N, C-alpha and C positions, 0 to 999 in steps of 0.2 A: 270556953275555948272547944268545940265539937273535937273528936278523939282523932279523926282522921283528919284533921288541919295542923299544920304544923304551927306552930306559936310563934306570935308574932312583938319578935323584940326591938323592930325600928321600921317606921313610917314614916314617906316620903310626903307630901305636898304641894301641891303646883293652881297657879290660876292661871285658864287660859282664854283665848278669846278679848269681846271687850270687856272690860274692865267694870265695874259693878261696886256700888256703894254697898258696904256691908261686906265685903271679902274680906278686909283686914280683920274683920272683928270673924268669922270664921274662920279664918288660918288662927286669930287667938284660941277658939276653942279649942281646933282640932291638936293642937300642939298642946295647951294644957290639959286636955282630956288626956291625951296619947300617956304625958310624963305622968300625971297620977293613975298611972294605972301600971309603972314601971317601966314604961317603951321610952326608946329615944325617938328626936324628931328630926328630918333631914327636911327642910325647905329648899324647892327649886323656882329657879332665876328664869323667870320668860318665859313659862309652859313647856310645853313639849318640846322648843329650841333647849330648851336649858335642860331638859331628859336626855336628849340626843348629846349633848354636848358634855353633860357631868356639868353646869354652872350649880354648885349646893352650899349650902352652909348650914352648919350646925344649927338647931334652935333651941334655945333653953326657957326656960320660963318666961325668965325677965326679957327676953328677945322680943317677946309679944306685950312689954306692960307699955301702955299708954297710945296702942293703935285702933283701939277700938273706936273710937270716936271720927279714925283718918278716912277720906275718901280713897279711890282708887287702890293699891294693893302694893304691899311692900316686897313682894316678890316678883312685881311689874309680870306684864302678859305680851302674848304675842300669841299671832296666831302662824302654824306651822306647817307651812305644805309635805316637808319631807317626814315627817309624823305619821302622814297619809299611806305613804309607800312602807312597804313590806322593809326596805331598806333601813329605814330611817330608825323602825320600831326593832328593830334587828341591832342597833346601836342601842337604844333606852334601854333595851334589857340588859345587854351588856354594863352600860354603866348601871344600872340599879345592883345589879349582881355583884358588881364590885366596892359598890358603896357599903354592902351588908342590909339593902333595904328587901322587907320582908312582906310590904302593902303598900297602897299607895290611893294617897285622896284628891280627887278632881274637883275643882271649884271654876265652872264654867256653865255654856250653855249646850247646845245640840249639835256642834262643831266639835265640841269637846267631849261629850260621850258618846258622840262617832269613833272617835280616835281610839279611845278606852274601849269600844267591846270590841274595836276589832284588836287591841293588845292582848285584851284578855282573852280570845280566842283564839289565838295563836299562843297565847304560854300559860294561861290558866292561872295568870299571876292576879291576887287579890286588890281591886280598886272597887272603890265606891265615889259617888259622883253627888259634890252639894250644886242646885242650879242658881246657878248664877246670872241673870241676864235682865235687863232695864225692863227688856220688852215684855216678860213674866208668858211668856208664849212655849213654852216647856209643857208637853205632854204627861201628866202623873201627877202635876200638885199645883194646888189652886195658887199658888205664887212663888216667887222668883226673888232672890237678893238682888235689891235695888231698884225693886220697880216702885216701893213706895215713899222713898226718897225721890225719885225720879218723876213722880206727879205732882211732890207736894212742889220740887223743881219749878215745872210747867205751870201749877198754879199761879204760885210767885209771882212767875215773868208772866203770862198772862194777866194779873191785873197790875202789875205797872205799865203794859200795853195799850190797858183800858186806860188807867188816867191818864196817861198822852191824848191816848185818841178819843177820849171825853170831850176832849173841846173840838173838834169838828165833827162832822157828818158823816161816818165812814164805815166800810166794811174791811174790817181785817182777817185775811186766810194764813192761819198761825201751821207751820207745819211742824209736827214733832216725829218721834223714830216709834218705828214699829215692824220696818221691815214686811213680811208678812202677813204681820198682825193686827188689829185696832186698838189693843187693850190700852195703850197711852194716851191714845186718842181719844177712846169711848168715855174713860172715867174723868180726863182729865178735862172734856168736854165737858160732861153732868158738872163737875165742880166748878169749872169756869163760867159758868152759864154759859152756854153755846148755843146758838140759832140754831147750825147745821153743825153736823159730823159726819165725818167721809173715814169709813174704816173699808181696809182690804175683802171684807166680807161679806159686803154687800154689795149688789147690783145695784146698777143705775145712776152712781153714783155724780156724775154731770146734770142729770136730767133733778136730779137733786137739786143741786145748786141753783141752777137755773129756774127754776119752780119756787123757790125761797125768793129769787132776787126779782123775778114777775111781781110777784107780790109784796117786795117789800118797797113800805112807802117811808120809810127811815125816820119814823118819827122820835126812835131810839138814836142818843146822839154815838151808840158804838153797837155794829153788829159784826159777831163773832162766828167765824165759820174755822172750825178746829179739822186740819186734815194731816191721815196718816201718811209718812214716805213713802209704805209699799205702794198706794192706789195705780191699777193698770194704766188709769185716766191720764196719769202724768203727776212729777211735782205741784207742790200748790202754789210755786210760778206760774207753771204751764198754766192750770187750768184757770188761776188770774187772769190770766195773758188773755186766753179765750172768752171770758165772762168780761173783760174791759171790751171786747170789742161788741160782743153783741149787747151789752146795756154800758153805752158808753155815758148816760148822767149820771151812774154810783162811781162814789171814789173809793177804789179798793186801792188796800196796799197790803204787803204782803211780809210776813216773818218768819224765819226759819230761826228754830231754837239752835237745834245742831248739839253738837257735842257739848255744851254748858247742864243738856238731861243726864250727863255720866257722871258729873262732878258734883262734889261737894261731901258735907258730911255726912253718914249715913241717918237717917231718922229711928227713932224707937225703935217704933218697929222692925225694921230691920235690921238692928243691933241683935232686939231679941231675937227674933227667928236666926240668925245668923249665928247665934249661939246656941242654940237648940239642933240645928241641923250638923254644925260640928261636933257638939255630943254622940248626937247620933249615927254619925259616920263612925268615929271610931269604937264606938259600942256595936256597930253593925260588923266590922272588921271582928274587934273581937268574938263576938258568936260564930264566926266562920261562914260569915255572908262575904260577896263580892258580885261583880257584873250590877251592882243595883246604883239606883239614884235616892237619895234621902229625897221626901218632898212635905207637903201639908193639906191634908183634904179634913175639912172640916176642922179646923185648928188642932187636930192630931198629928203627928208624925206618922208617915207613911214610907215605904218604901215601893219604888217603881223600876223592873229591869232597864236596861239602858237599850235592849233592844225594841222594846214599845214606848218609851221615853222619846227617840229618834225618828221612826220608823210613823205614829200616829198624831194626826194636827191637832193641836188644840186652838179653837175658836172661839171668839167671844160669846159673851151669854145674850142669845138671840131675844130674850123676854128683857134684858138691859138695854139693848136696842130698841124694842118699845120703849121702854121707859123714856130713855133719851128722844125719841120722837115723841111723845106725849106730852114734855116739858118744852119743844121747840115752837119757834114762832111759825113753822111754818107748816102746811096741812100736809100731812105722809101721804107720798104716792101709795097707788095700789100695788 
């Protein structure tokens, strides 16, 4: 502990925003690491909403036994607009003070970290973040909790679609999550053998689809087009409707995987990295750090300031986009 830092005796932990597999493993790691360092741990239900309401629970080592394999989050999660206002943060600080909490670990995405950054700016309160989102779109880390499990879920689902679709000469548009990033679509598309992958970071997405359909003789029993939900050209359903008009001879189907991508038992990779992140978050607080997110770069634990994590945009690797195009069945557009 740095000499100018208050000794941390009591830590709170919460999960915020969209749930992601691996959050429970991170809660477990934070709790047990803190306890093993002589601290008390408080769990906060329902994210920042629970922080404002003071909906706390004491966590012991046995409290987090048997949760590492569970999806979702035992502390539940919520999106809280009230915390984005100064009045909400005042109430949250009052609750933390009343509960004797000295530091906070937040697990979530960029919205979670924006809230934490605002809170630190006003109160200089020790907060460390753990990136948890299936989109893998947070700057400053190669990996976010839930991403690997999400990819496995998508691949398993598409393999089943392929099984049933192989009886017909069809083109399947499969929409996956991603909001403004194409990590899930790009990587699951490669893993599933998609002929076309449409991601928000790339231009000419409709033209790419037209180009493929115009040259698609349908010798294969199933042609797969992977679509990220964040496309400016529209949803998978909207794109498919446009293509049906232009290519009426093609039999097209749409499958939107939706929230199934967030569920399920976390993969081994998510459990392992969640455990690493949880330990690193507590150690960072012990060392006197605050206002940072635990990250992973080149398989090494790193720390990124909240300010850069939320301000800078993380995009898909353009070299990997070229790889995806190289193994697709269409000729890439110039």
